[in-house]
C-alpha positions as CSV (number, residue, x, y, z in Angstrom):
1,M,173.7,21.7,19.6
2,T,176.3,19.6,17.7
3,D,175.4,17.4,14.8
4,S,177.2,14.2,15.7
5,Y,176.9,10.5,15.2
6,Y,177.1,10.2,19.1
7,Q,174.4,12.9,19.7
8,I,171.8,10.5,21.0
9,L,174.1,9.9,24.0
10,V,174.5,13.6,24.9
11,D,172.4,15.4,27.5
12,E,172.0,18.9,26.0
13,D,171.1,20.3,29.4
14,A,174.1,18.9,31.2
15,D,176.8,21.0,32.9
16,E,180.4,20.0,32.2
17,H,181.5,20.8,35.8
18,G,182.7,17.7,37.5
19,A,182.5,15.5,34.4
20,V,185.2,12.8,33.9
21,L,186.8,12.5,30.5
22,L,186.2,9.4,28.4
23,D,188.5,9.4,25.4
24,L,187.5,7.0,22.7
25,P,189.3,5.9,19.5
26,P,188.4,7.1,16.0
27,G,185.5,5.4,14.3
28,I,184.2,3.7,17.4
29,E,180.7,2.3,16.9
30,L,177.9,4.1,18.6
31,A,176.8,1.0,20.6
32,I,180.4,0.4,21.9
33,A,180.7,4.1,22.8
34,G,177.4,3.9,24.7
35,N,178.5,0.7,26.5
36,A,181.8,2.3,27.4
37,V,180.0,5.2,29.0
38,V,177.8,2.7,30.9
39,S,180.9,0.9,32.1
40,V,182.2,4.2,33.6
41,F,179.0,4.7,35.4
42,V,178.9,1.1,36.7
43,S,182.5,1.0,37.8
44,E,182.4,4.5,39.3
45,P,179.1,5.0,41.2
46,A,180.0,8.5,42.2
47,V,180.4,9.7,38.6
48,E,177.3,11.5,37.3
49,T,178.6,13.1,34.1
50,V,181.1,12.0,31.4
51,R,182.8,14.3,28.9
52,L,182.8,12.3,25.7
53,R,185.7,12.8,23.3
54,V,186.1,10.7,20.2
55,A,189.2,10.9,18.0
56,D,190.2,14.2,19.8
57,S,186.8,15.7,19.0
58,F,184.5,16.8,21.9
59,E,181.1,15.2,21.3
60,G,179.3,16.4,24.4
61,I,178.4,15.6,28.0
62,V,176.7,12.3,28.8
63,T,174.9,12.0,32.1
64,R,173.8,9.0,34.1
65,R,170.2,10.3,33.8
66,R,170.5,10.4,29.9
67,I,171.9,6.8,29.8
68,T,169.1,5.6,32.1
69,E,166.5,7.2,29.9
70,L,168.0,5.5,26.8
71,T,168.4,2.1,28.4
72,D,164.9,2.2,30.0
73,S,163.4,2.7,26.6
74,M,165.3,0.1,24.7
75,V,165.1,-3.7,24.4
76,R,168.7,-5.0,24.2
77,L,169.9,-8.0,22.3
78,G,169.4,-11.1,24.5
79,D,166.8,-9.5,26.9
80,A,164.0,-11.7,25.8
81,D,165.9,-15.0,25.9
82,G,168.1,-14.5,28.9
83,A,171.3,-15.0,26.7
84,T,173.0,-11.8,27.8
85,L,175.3,-12.4,30.8
86,P,175.5,-9.7,33.4
87,G,178.8,-8.1,34.4
88,P,181.6,-6.2,32.8
89,S,182.1,-6.2,29.0
90,N,184.4,-8.8,27.6
91,Q,185.1,-6.5,24.6
92,Y,187.1,-4.0,26.5
93,R,188.1,-2.6,29.9
94,I,187.9,1.0,31.0
95,L,191.4,2.3,31.8
96,H,191.5,5.1,34.3
97,F,194.5,7.4,34.0
98,R,195.7,10.1,36.5
99,C,198.4,12.6,36.3
100,L,201.7,11.8,38.2
101,E,201.7,15.1,39.9
102,P,200.0,14.5,43.3
103,S,198.2,17.9,43.4
104,C,197.1,17.7,39.8
105,P,193.4,16.9,39.2
106,V,193.7,15.8,35.6
107,E,192.2,12.3,34.9
108,Q,191.1,10.5,31.8
109,R,189.3,7.2,30.9
110,R,190.0,5.2,27.8
111,I,189.2,1.8,26.4
112,H,192.4,1.5,24.3
113,V,195.9,2.8,24.7
114,D,198.5,2.6,22.0
115,P,201.9,2.5,23.8
116,R,203.2,5.1,21.4
117,S,200.5,7.6,22.5
118,V,200.1,7.3,26.3
119,P,197.8,10.0,27.6
120,Q,199.6,13.2,28.5
121,C,198.5,15.6,31.3
122,R,196.8,18.6,29.7
123,L,198.5,20.8,32.2
124,G,201.9,19.8,31.0
125,H,203.0,17.4,33.7
126,G,203.9,14.6,31.2
127,A,202.7,11.1,30.8
128,M,199.8,9.8,32.9
129,L,199.6,6.5,34.7
130,V,196.8,3.9,35.0
131,V,195.0,3.9,38.3
132,R,194.6,0.4,39.7
């Protein structure tokens, strides 16, 4: 078990097989990291597990089940007064990247991309492109 700021999001019993990668920037707040994971699950209903990486550090596997456990047990800001609007976050958008090589399975999700550091395929195929 890792000792991490993001540990509350991690499902210690989860298997990494089939997990999609969500790469987040250094120093991201826990609540924003959690919301980014939720955004992946909402926008991609077939995804059940997310491999969470923050600032190039692997934090663990987050599962849809774990996020459901957390959100079912919390009262969120605005829940009582109806002030929270449903829908996608207006703070960020999940960017889904895929390798340019048609047969390569490498994918990655991010909430921010510095044009100077576009994600690279970990198998050496070069820069990745945003999936629309």
